[in-house]
C-alpha positions as semicolon CSV with decimal commas, in nm:
position;residue;x (nm);y (nm);z (nm)
1;M;2,028;-1,872;0,214
2;R;2,132;-1,673;0,481
3;I;1,968;-1,353;0,599
4;S;2,218;-1,111;0,429
5;E;2,190;-1,287;0,097
6;V;1,788;-1,267;0,108
7;A;1,823;-0,895;0,214
8;K;2,051;-0,830;-0,085
9;R;1,819;-1,023;-0,340
10;V;1,514;-0,832;-0,223
11;G;1,681;-0,495;-0,157
12;I;1,609;-0,445;0,193
13;R;1,786;-0,452;0,526
14;A;1,828;-0,768;0,723
15;S;1,688;-0,579;1,048
16;T;1,357;-0,531;0,827
17;I;1,342;-0,908;0,758
18;R;1,387;-0,978;1,123
19;Y;1,123;-0,741;1,200
20;Y;0,874;-0,900;0,956
21;E;0,946;-1,232;1,134
22;K;0,906;-1,070;1,482
23;I;0,543;-0,946;1,387
24;G;0,446;-1,282;1,217
25;L;0,449;-1,137;0,884
26;L;0,713;-1,399;0,769
27;P;0,737;-1,740;0,914
28;Q;1,008;-1,794;1,148
29;A;1,325;-1,919;0,963
30;P;1,497;-2,234;1,113
31;R;1,853;-2,178;1,251
32;Q;2,167;-2,332;1,168
33;G;2,460;-2,277;1,401
34;G;2,254;-2,000;1,550
35;A;2,214;-1,830;1,214
36;R;1,856;-1,801;1,017
37;V;1,855;-2,007;0,712
38;Y;1,589;-1,937;0,444
39;Q;1,445;-2,140;0,173
40;R;1,384;-1,969;-0,171
41;D;1,017;-1,925;-0,092
42;V;1,092;-1,631;0,140
43;L;1,170;-1,437;-0,176
44;D;0,817;-1,484;-0,289
45;Y;0,674;-1,370;0,056
46;L;0,916;-1,066;0,060
47;T;0,822;-0,965;-0,292
48;V;0,449;-0,964;-0,223
49;I;0,520;-0,775;0,105
50;Q;0,728;-0,497;-0,061
51;F;0,481;-0,483;-0,365
52;G;0,216;-0,431;-0,089
53;I;0,394;-0,168;0,094
54;R;0,467;0,004;-0,219
55;T;0,101;0,023;-0,327
56;G;-0,030;0,118;0,012
57;F;-0,124;-0,191;0,212
58;K;-0,063;-0,176;0,575
59;L;0,149;-0,447;0,726
60;K;-0,146;-0,580;0,922
61;E;-0,355;-0,610;0,586
62;L;-0,058;-0,790;0,429
63;R;-0,038;-1,030;0,731
64;L;-0,424;-1,146;0,666
65;L;-0,335;-1,182;0,290
66;I;-0,015;-1,395;0,353
67;D;-0,104;-1,586;0,638
68;S;-0,215;-1,936;0,545
69;G;-0,417;-1,961;0,857
70;S;-0,659;-1,674;0,730
71;T;-0,997;-1,764;0,628
72;R;-1,115;-1,697;0,254
73;A;-1,399;-1,502;0,379
74;A;-1,148;-1,273;0,587
75;R;-0,930;-1,246;0,280
76;R;-1,247;-1,157;0,063
77;A;-1,372;-0,889;0,313
78;L;-1,022;-0,713;0,318
79;A;-1,015;-0,721;-0,068
80;Q;-1,373;-0,581;-0,087
81;G;-1,281;-0,304;0,171
82;K;-0,967;-0,213;-0,015
83;L;-1,145;-0,190;-0,353
84;H;-1,401;0,021;-0,193
85;E;-1,126;0,250;-0,046
86;L;-0,955;0,271;-0,402
87;R;-1,287;0,368;-0,577
88;L;-1,326;0,638;-0,335
89;Q;-0,964;0,740;-0,375
90;Q;-1,004;0,748;-0,761
91;E;-1,338;0,989;-0,711
92;R;-1,126;1,228;-0,487
93;L;-0,843;1,240;-0,748
94;K;-1,083;1,316;-1,021
95;A;-1,240;1,572;-0,831
96;Q;-0,893;1,730;-0,759
97;E;-0,776;1,696;-1,123
98;K;-1,087;1,874;-1,243
99;L;-1,063;2,153;-0,977
100;L;-0,681;2,197;-1,065
101;A;-0,763;2,215;-1,436
102;N;-0,997;2,480;-1,380
103;V;-0,778;2,680;-1,144
104;K;-0,489;2,655;-1,392
105;L;-0,704;2,836;-1,659
106;C;-0,867;3,090;-1,413
107;R;-0,807;3,434;-1,469
108;C;-1,030;3,571;-1,185
109;G;-0,888;3,858;-0,964
110;T;-0,994;3,720;-0,631
111;V;-1,085;3,384;-0,492
112;R;-1,442;3,491;-0,430
113;T;-1,506;3,547;-0,795
114;C;-1,299;3,212;-0,869
115;V;-1,534;3,025;-0,637
116;R;-1,828;3,179;-0,797
117;R;-1,718;3,073;-1,154
118;L;-1,607;2,744;-1,025
119;R;-1,949;2,655;-0,863
120;N;-2,092;2,775;-1,200
121;V;-1,904;2,512;-1,407
122;G;-1,992;2,233;-1,160
123;T;-1,646;2,209;-1,021
124;L;-1,722;2,316;-0,661
125;E;-1,989;2,110;-0,519
126;I;-2,043;2,136;-0,170
């Protein structure tokens, strides 16, 4: 497949594919008559990359996950770190949700009064 066909199938620009090759996220495509020619497996790579980007992975992290030269220990360490990061993010989101639910119900006249009330119900823990 030519780069334009790959780009169309995945829904990204050809320049993005070239960039991924340049930074080592995608293997270099062989050339035929000066043009890049891709095998079908590039669609799998790009699907994983696009999913990773949409879900918050950095390109450097994706390179580590995709690169066949990466060690299992390195991939495991990345996974462990990302899982820890997600758990912290979940805790922050739960705290925000609790705070906003209480603020939504708040009938306090001032921020000072509201802060006291929120401390009393355990929403604000400093």
